[in-house]
Structure formats: structure tokens, C-alpha cells
N, CA, C and O atoms as CSV, one atom per row, in Angstrom:
chain,resi,resn,atom,element,x,y,z
A,1,MET,N,N,1.872,12.926,-0.385
A,1,MET,CA,C,2.539,12.199,-0.864
A,1,MET,C,C,2.906,10.882,-1.281
A,1,MET,O,O,2.822,9.882,-0.568
A,2,SER,N,N,3.339,10.918,-2.527
A,2,SER,CA,C,3.788,9.669,-3.057
A,2,SER,C,C,4.069,8.311,-3.205
A,2,SER,O,O,5.140,8.532,-3.770
A,3,ASN,N,N,4.038,7.610,-3.188
A,3,ASN,CA,C,5.026,6.192,-2.979
A,3,ASN,C,C,6.216,6.498,-3.254
A,3,ASN,O,O,6.966,6.159,-2.339
A,4,THR,N,N,6.725,6.977,-4.083
A,4,THR,CA,C,7.922,7.296,-4.649
A,4,THR,C,C,8.906,8.052,-3.476
A,4,THR,O,O,10.086,7.776,-3.263
A,5,THR,N,N,8.049,9.131,-2.744
A,5,THR,CA,C,8.406,10.149,-1.979
A,5,THR,C,C,8.309,9.263,-0.333
A,5,THR,O,O,8.247,10.061,0.602
A,6,LEU,N,N,8.295,8.211,-0.039
A,6,LEU,CA,C,7.820,7.627,1.087
A,6,LEU,C,C,9.202,6.741,1.243
A,6,LEU,O,O,9.717,6.232,0.247
A,7,PRO,N,N,9.785,6.587,2.605
A,7,PRO,CA,C,10.780,6.327,3.284
A,7,PRO,C,C,10.479,4.414,3.155
A,7,PRO,O,O,9.351,3.925,3.211
A,8,PRO,N,N,11.766,3.598,2.979
A,8,PRO,CA,C,11.060,2.110,3.287
A,8,PRO,C,C,10.140,1.907,4.421
A,8,PRO,O,O,10.117,2.725,5.340
A,9,LYS,N,N,9.252,0.688,4.411
A,9,LYS,CA,C,8.698,0.563,5.337
A,9,LYS,C,C,9.603,-0.156,6.188
A,9,LYS,O,O,10.544,-0.823,5.758
A,10,THR,N,N,9.290,-0.004,7.488
A,10,THR,CA,C,9.904,-0.160,8.970
A,10,THR,C,C,9.279,-1.899,9.466
A,10,THR,O,O,9.913,-2.703,10.149
A,11,CYS,N,N,7.910,-2.099,8.887
A,11,CYS,CA,C,7.680,-3.395,9.564
A,11,CYS,C,C,6.310,-3.610,8.478
A,11,CYS,O,O,5.751,-2.662,7.926
A,12,GLU,N,N,5.929,-4.992,8.317
A,12,GLU,CA,C,4.956,-5.585,7.749
A,12,GLU,C,C,3.622,-5.248,8.054
A,12,GLU,O,O,3.337,-5.094,9.241
A,13,ILE,N,N,2.638,-5.086,7.077
A,13,ILE,CA,C,1.325,-4.672,7.184
A,13,ILE,C,C,0.495,-5.498,7.993
A,13,ILE,O,O,-0.600,-5.064,8.349
A,14,ASP,N,N,0.965,-6.895,8.405
A,14,ASP,CA,C,-0.151,-7.683,9.030
A,14,ASP,C,C,0.466,-7.716,10.484
A,14,ASP,O,O,0.329,-8.684,11.232
A,15,ARG,N,N,1.232,-6.445,10.848
A,15,ARG,CA,C,1.479,-5.792,12.441
A,15,ARG,C,C,0.816,-4.614,12.755
A,15,ARG,O,O,0.801,-4.059,13.854
A,16,MET,N,N,0.274,-4.265,11.738
A,16,MET,CA,C,-0.201,-2.657,11.599
A,16,MET,C,C,-1.177,-2.554,13.097
A,16,MET,O,O,-1.051,-1.843,14.093
A,17,ILE,N,N,-2.115,-3.545,12.747
A,17,ILE,CA,C,-3.426,-3.432,13.818
A,17,ILE,C,C,-3.231,-5.354,14.626
A,17,ILE,O,O,-3.293,-6.467,14.104
A,18,THR,N,N,-3.065,-5.032,15.613
A,18,THR,CA,C,-2.779,-6.319,16.127
A,18,THR,C,C,-3.806,-6.530,17.623
A,18,THR,O,O,-4.317,-7.615,17.897
A,19,ARG,N,N,-3.988,-5.155,18.567
A,19,ARG,CA,C,-4.554,-5.447,19.588
A,19,ARG,C,C,-6.344,-5.758,19.220
A,19,ARG,O,O,-7.072,-5.194,18.403
A,20,PRO,N,N,-6.635,-6.850,20.167
A,20,PRO,CA,C,-7.802,-7.546,19.950
A,20,PRO,C,C,-9.086,-6.063,19.836
A,20,PRO,O,O,-10.027,-5.929,19.054
A,21,GLU,N,N,-8.661,-5.248,20.833
A,21,GLU,CA,C,-9.868,-4.694,20.734
A,21,GLU,C,C,-9.901,-3.333,19.713
A,21,GLU,O,O,-10.880,-2.604,19.556
A,22,ASP,N,N,-8.510,-3.175,19.030
A,22,ASP,CA,C,-8.302,-2.132,17.942
A,22,ASP,C,C,-9.065,-3.054,16.829
A,22,ASP,O,O,-10.079,-2.614,16.286
A,23,VAL,N,N,-8.541,-4.367,16.500
A,23,VAL,CA,C,-9.279,-5.187,15.426
A,23,VAL,C,C,-10.610,-4.914,15.560
A,23,VAL,O,O,-11.077,-4.186,14.684
A,24,GLU,N,N,-11.406,-5.327,16.480
A,24,GLU,CA,C,-12.459,-4.858,16.948
A,24,GLU,C,C,-13.313,-3.649,16.050
A,24,GLU,O,O,-14.142,-3.722,15.142
A,25,LYS,N,N,-12.742,-2.634,16.704
A,25,LYS,CA,C,-13.087,-1.234,16.292
A,25,LYS,C,C,-12.925,-1.231,14.927
A,25,LYS,O,O,-13.860,-0.834,14.231
A,26,VAL,N,N,-11.628,-1.704,14.289
A,26,VAL,CA,C,-12.006,-1.355,12.906
A,26,VAL,C,C,-12.940,-2.637,12.584
A,26,VAL,O,O,-13.575,-2.043,11.713
A,27,LEU,N,N,-13.343,-3.516,12.591
A,27,LEU,CA,C,-14.478,-4.109,11.915
A,27,LEU,C,C,-16.059,-3.804,12.177
A,27,LEU,O,O,-16.996,-4.331,11.578
A,28,GLU,N,N,-16.135,-2.788,13.258
A,28,GLU,CA,C,-16.983,-2.426,13.528
A,28,GLU,C,C,-17.400,-0.987,12.618
A,28,GLU,O,O,-18.501,-0.446,12.521
A,29,GLY,N,N,-16.054,-0.592,11.991
A,29,GLY,CA,C,-16.228,1.050,11.132
A,29,GLY,C,C,-15.979,1.771,12.297
A,29,GLY,O,O,-16.461,2.870,12.023
A,30,LYS,N,N,-15.396,1.862,13.754
A,30,LYS,CA,C,-15.304,2.889,14.262
A,30,LYS,C,C,-13.610,3.354,14.320
A,30,LYS,O,O,-13.237,4.431,14.786
A,31,LYS,N,N,-12.966,2.618,13.916
A,31,LYS,CA,C,-11.587,2.970,13.396
A,31,LYS,C,C,-10.982,3.153,12.430
A,31,LYS,O,O,-10.487,2.048,12.210
A,32,THR,N,N,-10.654,3.827,11.647
A,32,THR,CA,C,-10.447,4.013,10.320
A,32,THR,C,C,-8.741,4.675,10.101
A,32,THR,O,O,-8.436,5.242,9.052
A,33,SER,N,N,-7.951,4.531,11.011
A,33,SER,CA,C,-6.697,5.178,11.063
A,33,SER,C,C,-5.994,4.606,12.343
A,33,SER,O,O,-6.584,4.319,13.385
A,34,THR,N,N,-4.296,4.449,12.054
A,34,THR,CA,C,-3.564,4.177,13.098
A,34,THR,C,C,-2.497,4.605,12.796
A,34,THR,O,O,-2.015,4.751,11.672
A,35,ARG,N,N,-2.035,4.848,13.884
A,35,ARG,CA,C,-0.483,5.511,13.908
A,35,ARG,C,C,0.236,4.615,14.605
A,35,ARG,O,O,-0.195,3.862,15.479
A,36,ARG,N,N,1.695,4.734,14.077
A,36,ARG,CA,C,2.470,4.063,14.687
A,36,ARG,C,C,4.143,4.591,14.397
A,36,ARG,O,O,4.375,5.288,13.410
A,37,ASN,N,N,5.065,4.256,15.188
A,37,ASN,CA,C,6.379,4.826,15.287
A,37,ASN,C,C,7.234,4.820,13.826
A,37,ASN,O,O,8.140,5.578,13.479
A,38,GLY,N,N,6.773,3.976,13.281
A,38,GLY,CA,C,7.276,3.518,11.899
A,38,GLY,C,C,6.242,3.378,10.777
A,38,GLY,O,O,5.081,3.700,11.029
A,39,ARG,N,N,6.545,2.954,9.642
A,39,ARG,CA,C,5.576,2.888,8.255
A,39,ARG,C,C,5.681,1.408,8.175
A,39,ARG,O,O,6.743,0.799,8.043
A,40,TYR,N,N,4.008,0.655,8.301
A,40,TYR,CA,C,3.686,-0.444,8.102
A,40,TYR,C,C,2.953,-0.977,6.492
A,40,TYR,O,O,2.678,-2.128,6.155
A,41,ALA,N,N,2.808,0.057,5.857
A,41,ALA,CA,C,2.279,0.028,4.631
A,41,ALA,C,C,2.029,0.881,3.810
A,41,ALA,O,O,1.526,1.947,4.163
A,42,ASP,N,N,2.312,0.622,2.568
A,42,ASP,CA,C,2.054,1.486,1.140
A,42,ASP,C,C,0.588,1.738,0.897
A,42,ASP,O,O,-0.302,0.895,1.006
A,43,PRO,N,N,0.431,3.139,0.516
A,43,PRO,CA,C,-1.147,3.309,-0.025
A,43,PRO,C,C,-1.607,2.460,-1.063
A,43,PRO,O,O,-0.927,2.334,-2.081
A,44,GLY,N,N,-2.343,2.052,-0.967
A,44,GLY,CA,C,-3.379,1.113,-1.936
A,44,GLY,C,C,-2.975,-0.739,-1.324
A,44,GLY,O,O,-3.631,-1.644,-1.838
A,45,GLU,N,N,-1.950,-1.073,-0.307
A,45,GLU,CA,C,-1.692,-2.031,0.057
A,45,GLU,C,C,-3.163,-2.700,1.122
A,45,GLU,O,O,-3.676,-1.909,1.913
A,46,ILE,N,N,-3.547,-3.712,1.057
A,46,ILE,CA,C,-4.426,-4.548,1.389
A,46,ILE,C,C,-4.471,-5.480,2.769
A,46,ILE,O,O,-4.338,-6.702,2.708
A,47,LEU,N,N,-4.680,-4.749,4.052
A,47,LEU,CA,C,-5.037,-5.406,5.282
A,47,LEU,C,C,-6.326,-6.004,5.515
A,47,LEU,O,O,-7.420,-5.441,5.530
A,48,THR,N,N,-5.964,-7.604,5.752
A,48,THR,CA,C,-7.188,-8.592,6.215
A,48,THR,C,C,-6.972,-8.927,7.496
A,48,THR,O,O,-6.043,-9.532,8.031
A,49,LEU,N,N,-8.252,-8.309,8.036
A,49,LEU,CA,C,-8.593,-8.933,9.453
A,49,LEU,C,C,-9.665,-9.457,9.627
A,49,LEU,O,O,-10.649,-8.884,9.160
A,50,GLN,N,N,-9.856,-10.843,10.426
A,50,GLN,CA,C,-10.600,-12.001,10.675
A,50,GLN,C,C,-11.753,-11.682,9.040
A,50,GLN,O,O,-12.873,-11.184,8.924
A,51,GLY,N,N,-10.793,-12.245,8.055
A,51,GLY,CA,C,-11.186,-12.194,6.790
A,51,GLY,C,C,-11.898,-11.192,6.092
A,51,GLY,O,O,-12.532,-11.642,5.137
A,52,LYS,N,N,-12.006,-9.759,6.303
A,52,LYS,CA,C,-12.593,-8.677,5.942
A,52,LYS,C,C,-11.007,-7.832,5.232
A,52,LYS,O,O,-9.870,-7.920,5.696
A,53,SER,N,N,-11.344,-7.253,4.319
A,53,SER,CA,C,-10.284,-6.388,3.947
A,53,SER,C,C,-10.178,-5.242,3.848
A,53,SER,O,O,-11.111,-4.755,3.209
A,54,PHE,N,N,-9.281,-4.375,4.272
A,54,PHE,CA,C,-9.318,-2.577,4.437
A,54,PHE,C,C,-8.185,-2.067,3.499
A,54,PHE,O,O,-7.061,-2.439,3.836
A,55,ARG,N,N,-8.256,-1.349,2.477
A,55,ARG,CA,C,-7.172,-0.740,1.864
A,55,ARG,C,C,-6.791,0.214,2.303
A,55,ARG,O,O,-7.567,1.100,2.661
A,56,VAL,N,N,-5.189,0.342,2.429
A,56,VAL,CA,C,-4.726,1.844,2.633
A,56,VAL,C,C,-5.075,2.981,1.720
A,56,VAL,O,O,-4.945,2.978,0.496
A,57,ASP,N,N,-5.489,3.857,2.397
A,57,ASP,CA,C,-5.924,5.142,1.365
A,57,ASP,C,C,-4.642,6.103,1.594
A,57,ASP,O,O,-4.567,6.896,0.656
A,58,ARG,N,N,-3.786,6.252,2.383
A,58,ARG,CA,C,-2.728,7.401,2.531
A,58,ARG,C,C,-2.049,6.938,3.969
A,58,ARG,O,O,-2.495,6.342,4.949
A,59,VAL,N,N,-0.776,7.486,3.634
A,59,VAL,CA,C,0.244,7.379,4.858
A,59,VAL,C,C,1.309,8.746,4.821
A,59,VAL,O,O,2.113,9.202,4.008
A,60,TYR,N,N,0.934,9.032,5.880
A,60,TYR,CA,C,1.742,10.407,6.334
A,60,TYR,C,C,2.385,10.649,7.273
A,60,TYR,O,O,1.948,10.028,8.241
A,61,GLN,N,N,3.530,11.465,7.591
A,61,GLN,CA,C,3.829,11.720,9.087
A,61,GLN,C,C,3.193,12.892,9.565
A,61,GLN,O,O,2.864,13.856,8.876
A,62,GLU,N,N,3.061,12.773,10.608
A,62,GLU,CA,C,2.338,13.977,11.572
A,62,GLU,C,C,2.972,14.287,12.890
A,62,GLU,O,O,3.650,13.294,13.153
A,63,THR,N,N,3.077,15.039,13.711
A,63,THR,CA,C,3.642,15.016,15.082
A,63,THR,C,C,2.516,15.047,16.039
A,63,THR,O,O,1.455,15.588,15.731
A,64,LEU,N,N,2.725,14.426,17.313
A,64,LEU,CA,C,1.946,14.082,18.171
A,64,LEU,C,C,1.248,15.557,18.521
A,64,LEU,O,O,0.173,15.590,19.121
A,65,GLY,N,N,1.820,16.571,18.173
A,65,GLY,CA,C,1.082,17.710,18.775
A,65,GLY,C,C,0.139,18.347,17.748
A,65,GLY,O,O,-0.576,19.334,17.920
A,66,ASP,N,N,0.274,17.589,16.638
A,66,ASP,CA,C,-0.984,17.897,15.068
A,66,ASP,C,C,-2.374,17.267,15.673
A,66,ASP,O,O,-3.500,17.654,15.360
A,67,LEU,N,N,-2.095,16.302,16.527
A,67,LEU,CA,C,-3.544,15.373,16.982
A,67,LEU,C,C,-4.398,16.379,17.351
A,67,LEU,O,O,-4.102,17.463,17.855
A,68,THR,N,N,-5.871,15.788,16.960
A,68,THR,CA,C,-6.925,16.881,17.239
A,68,THR,C,C,-8.129,15.421,17.946
A,68,THR,O,O,-7.905,14.232,18.173
A,69,ASP,N,N,-9.047,16.052,18.058
A,69,ASP,CA,C,-10.362,15.309,18.907
A,69,ASP,C,C,-10.854,14.454,17.422
A,69,ASP,O,O,-11.225,13.281,17.473
A,70,GLU,N,N,-10.812,14.955,16.593
A,70,GLU,CA,C,-11.028,14.442,15.209
A,70,GLU,C,C,-10.236,13.151,14.796
A,70,GLU,O,O,-10.634,12.080,14.338
A,71,SER,N,N,-8.709,13.708,15.180
A,71,SER,CA,C,-7.796,12.446,14.636
A,71,SER,C,C,-8.133,11.269,15.821
A,71,SER,O,O,-7.599,10.166,15.704
A,72,ALA,N,N,-8.831,11.485,16.701
A,72,ALA,CA,C,-8.745,10.610,18.201
A,72,ALA,C,C,-10.001,9.805,17.506
A,72,ALA,O,O,-9.947,8.585,17.353
A,73,LYS,N,N,-11.000,10.495,17.147
A,73,LYS,CA,C,-12.388,9.616,16.608
A,73,LYS,C,C,-11.911,8.806,15.631
A,73,LYS,O,O,-12.181,7.620,15.817
A,74,ARG,N,N,-11.167,9.102,14.456
A,74,ARG,CA,C,-10.621,8.296,13.268
A,74,ARG,C,C,-10.170,7.091,14.065
A,74,ARG,O,O,-10.686,6.016,13.759
A,75,GLU,N,N,-9.261,7.117,15.063
A,75,GLU,CA,C,-8.545,6.031,15.982
A,75,GLU,C,C,-9.267,5.436,16.782
A,75,GLU,O,O,-8.707,4.639,17.534
A,76,GLY,N,N,-10.622,5.604,16.882
A,76,GLY,CA,C,-11.805,4.944,17.621
A,76,GLY,C,C,-11.959,5.268,19.241
A,76,GLY,O,O,-12.406,4.492,20.086
A,77,TYR,N,N,-11.513,6.505,19.436
A,77,TYR,CA,C,-11.812,6.977,20.864
A,77,TYR,C,C,-12.615,8.235,20.627
A,77,TYR,O,O,-12.598,8.764,19.515
A,78,ALA,N,N,-13.424,8.812,21.778
A,78,ALA,CA,C,-13.895,9.923,21.890
A,78,ALA,C,C,-13.442,10.893,21.841
A,78,ALA,O,O,-14.100,11.786,21.307
A,79,THR,N,N,-12.173,11.183,22.344
A,79,THR,CA,C,-11.191,12.457,22.416
A,79,THR,C,C,-10.083,12.043,22.619
A,79,THR,O,O,-9.726,10.888,22.853
A,80,LEU,N,N,-9.288,13.288,22.508
A,80,LEU,CA,C,-8.025,13.081,21.928
A,80,LEU,C,C,-7.031,12.744,23.644
A,80,LEU,O,O,-5.865,12.393,23.823
A,81,GLU,N,N,-8.126,13.047,24.602
A,81,GLU,CA,C,-7.545,12.700,26.074
A,81,GLU,C,C,-7.287,11.380,26.082
A,81,GLU,O,O,-6.188,10.832,26.162
A,82,GLU,N,N,-8.672,10.753,25.967
A,82,GLU,CA,C,-8.854,8.987,25.878
A,82,GLU,C,C,-7.953,8.484,25.028
A,82,GLU,O,O,-7.389,7.468,25.433
A,83,TYR,N,N,-7.544,9.011,23.633
A,83,TYR,CA,C,-6.570,8.500,22.939
A,83,TYR,C,C,-5.039,8.200,23.685
A,83,TYR,O,O,-4.370,7.182,23.862
A,84,LYS,N,N,-4.845,9.825,24.061
A,84,LYS,CA,C,-3.668,9.844,24.663
A,84,LYS,C,C,-3.312,8.660,25.490
A,84,LYS,O,O,-2.568,7.722,25.205
A,85,ASN,N,N,-4.036,8.907,26.639
A,85,ASN,CA,C,-4.512,7.987,28.115
A,85,ASN,C,C,-4.286,6.637,27.345
A,85,ASN,O,O,-3.341,6.152,27.966
A,86,SER,N,N,-4.522,6.002,26.628
A,86,SER,CA,C,-4.657,4.524,26.120
A,86,SER,C,C,-3.228,4.139,25.583
A,86,SER,O,O,-2.640,3.159,26.040
A,87,ILE,N,N,-2.498,5.208,24.266
A,87,ILE,CA,C,-1.321,5.127,23.975
A,87,ILE,C,C,-0.544,4.938,25.102
A,87,ILE,O,O,0.203,3.960,25.124
A,88,LEU,N,N,-0.595,5.898,26.293
A,88,LEU,CA,C,0.352,5.957,27.538
A,88,LEU,C,C,0.034,4.986,28.320
A,88,LEU,O,O,0.803,4.764,29.255
A,89,SER,N,N,-0.977,4.279,28.192
A,89,SER,CA,C,-1.012,3.135,29.383
A,89,SER,C,C,-0.297,1.647,28.718
A,89,SER,O,O,-0.003,0.697,29.444
A,90,ILE,N,N,-0.079,1.655,27.162
A,90,ILE,CA,C,0.182,0.606,26.147
A,90,ILE,C,C,1.856,0.435,26.570
A,90,ILE,O,O,2.566,-0.464,27.021
A,91,HIS,N,N,2.040,1.970,26.104
A,91,HIS,CA,C,3.740,2.037,26.280
A,91,HIS,C,C,4.094,2.394,27.402
A,91,HIS,O,O,4.699,3.465,27.443
A,92,LYS,N,N,3.902,1.791,28.467
A,92,LYS,CA,C,4.804,2.683,29.429
A,92,LYS,C,C,6.000,3.118,29.936
A,92,LYS,O,O,6.946,2.348,29.768
A,93,GLY,N,N,6.258,4.377,30.641
A,93,GLY,CA,C,7.403,4.919,30.468
A,93,GLY,C,C,7.554,6.155,29.232
A,93,GLY,O,O,8.512,6.928,29.201
A,94,MET,N,N,6.549,6.175,28.350
A,94,MET,CA,C,6.707,6.740,27.035
A,94,MET,C,C,6.176,8.079,27.215
A,94,MET,O,O,5.015,8.239,27.593
A,95,PRO,N,N,7.034,9.153,26.943
A,95,PRO,CA,C,6.563,10.579,27.043
A,95,PRO,C,C,5.436,10.718,25.947
A,95,PRO,O,O,5.249,9.941,25.011
A,96,TRP,N,N,4.697,11.902,26.257
A,96,TRP,CA,C,3.753,12.211,25.048
A,96,TRP,C,C,4.628,13.659,24.823
A,96,TRP,O,O,4.709,14.554,25.663
A,97,LEU,N,N,5.235,13.659,23.528
A,97,LEU,CA,C,6.424,14.691,23.012
A,97,LEU,C,C,5.219,15.419,22.005
A,97,LEU,O,O,4.694,14.649,21.200
A,98,PRO,N,N,4.861,16.514,22.002
A,98,PRO,CA,C,4.414,17.004,20.940
A,98,PRO,C,C,4.800,17.441,19.414
A,98,PRO,O,O,4.046,17.777,18.501
A,99,GLN,N,N,6.288,17.322,19.441
A,99,GLN,CA,C,7.299,17.146,18.546
A,99,GLN,C,C,7.500,15.867,17.566
A,99,GLN,O,O,7.721,15.838,16.355
A,100,MET,N,N,7.305,14.536,18.767
A,100,MET,CA,C,7.477,13.391,18.357
A,100,MET,C,C,6.476,13.192,16.997
A,100,MET,O,O,5.351,13.679,16.893
A,101,LYS,N,N,7.065,12.477,16.130
A,101,LYS,CA,C,6.708,12.195,14.522
A,101,LYS,C,C,6.055,10.920,14.687
A,101,LYS,O,O,6.647,10.031,15.300
A,102,VAL,N,N,4.889,10.724,14.207
A,102,VAL,CA,C,4.468,9.518,14.065
A,102,VAL,C,C,3.791,9.219,12.496
A,102,VAL,O,O,3.283,10.086,11.786
A,103,TRP,N,N,3.915,7.864,12.183
A,103,TRP,CA,C,3.201,7.670,10.958
A,103,TRP,C,C,1.896,7.527,10.886
A,103,TRP,O,O,1.487,6.928,11.880
A,104,VAL,N,N,0.830,7.894,9.943
A,104,VAL,CA,C,-0.537,7.897,9.974
A,104,VAL,C,C,-0.525,6.499,8.783
A,104,VAL,O,O,0.387,6.144,8.035
A,105,HIS,N,N,-1.628,6.037,8.932
A,105,HIS,CA,C,-2.150,5.041,8.519
A,105,HIS,C,C,-3.508,5.289,7.994
A,105,HIS,O,O,-4.251,5.018,8.938
A,106,GLU,N,N,-4.209,5.653,7.009
A,106,GLU,CA,C,-5.836,5.536,6.711
A,106,GLU,C,C,-6.065,4.789,5.930
A,106,GLU,O,O,-5.416,4.575,4.906
A,107,PHE,N,N,-7.410,4.067,6.430
A,107,PHE,CA,C,-7.987,2.852,5.524
A,107,PHE,C,C,-9.426,2.611,5.645
A,107,PHE,O,O,-9.996,2.782,6.722
A,108,SER,N,N,-9.987,2.255,4.683
A,108,SER,CA,C,-11.354,1.815,4.341
A,108,SER,C,C,-11.647,0.740,4.059
A,108,SER,O,O,-10.707,-0.045,4.187
A,109,PRO,N,N,-12.499,0.336,3.739
A,109,PRO,CA,C,-13.062,-1.271,4.022
A,109,PRO,C,C,-13.035,-1.163,2.197
A,109,PRO,O,O,-13.428,-0.188,1.556
A,110,VAL,N,N,-12.410,-2.555,1.570
A,110,VAL,CA,C,-12.640,-2.951,0.484
A,110,VAL,C,C,-14.428,-3.420,0.350
A,110,VAL,O,O,-15.024,-4.114,1.174
A,111,GLU,N,N,-14.820,-3.024,-0.487
A,111,GLU,CA,C,-16.368,-3.432,-0.759
A,111,GLU,C,C,-16.020,-4.865,-1.553
A,111,GLU,O,O,-15.127,-5.115,-2.364
A,112,GLU,N,N,-17.199,-5.800,-0.934
A,112,GLU,CA,C,-16.949,-7.082,-1.539
A,112,GLU,C,C,-17.687,-7.165,-2.935
A,112,GLU,O,O,-17.600,-8.185,-3.619
């Protein structure tokens, strides 16, 4: 999917990763993607966390039903069940619906 086919962003990149434990996982290289309800970044955009820069490589949609243990590992969790439990604890009352669409933002460190 190219930038021209993506809908407008719903939030700014500086809101993409804000939870301290998630920031830590990104800085440690354990988290290389994040899923959000909306689109927070364009491919090529730079996210800066504690002075370190990360380039957004890909942005695409998928459903919660598409997630795998591998997806969860890129989110910084050991298993899909661990990721699911974490999301549901953050978003109290949110149902985990396999057909629910989320935006995936994949990123990598910018070499200094």
C-alpha cells in the first residue's frame, strides 16, 4: 500500500507510542510494531523516543483475527495470548473481536 492509497492520519506520530513500558521495549529492540485504532504515521516518517530515532517502514490494516504469535513478538510480547491480555487490561471493557480492524505501524531504528 503506498502513501497515496492511505486515508488521512487520525493522530500524530508523537502519540503512537507513549506507555513507558512500550517505549522501553522499543528502545531495547523488543518492539518493532504497534497496532492502533487509527493511523498515526506515514511510511518514512520518523518517531523519536528519548532522543533515538525510528523510521516507520510500513503502515497497513489487519484484523485482530489475523494476529499470530509472531505478530505479538513484534509487539514485544512472548505470545498472542499475552498481547491480547495486555490490550484488554489497558482498554477496559473492550471486546476482542476477530473482525475488528487495526492499523499496523512497523518501524526500525535509524542508524546514527
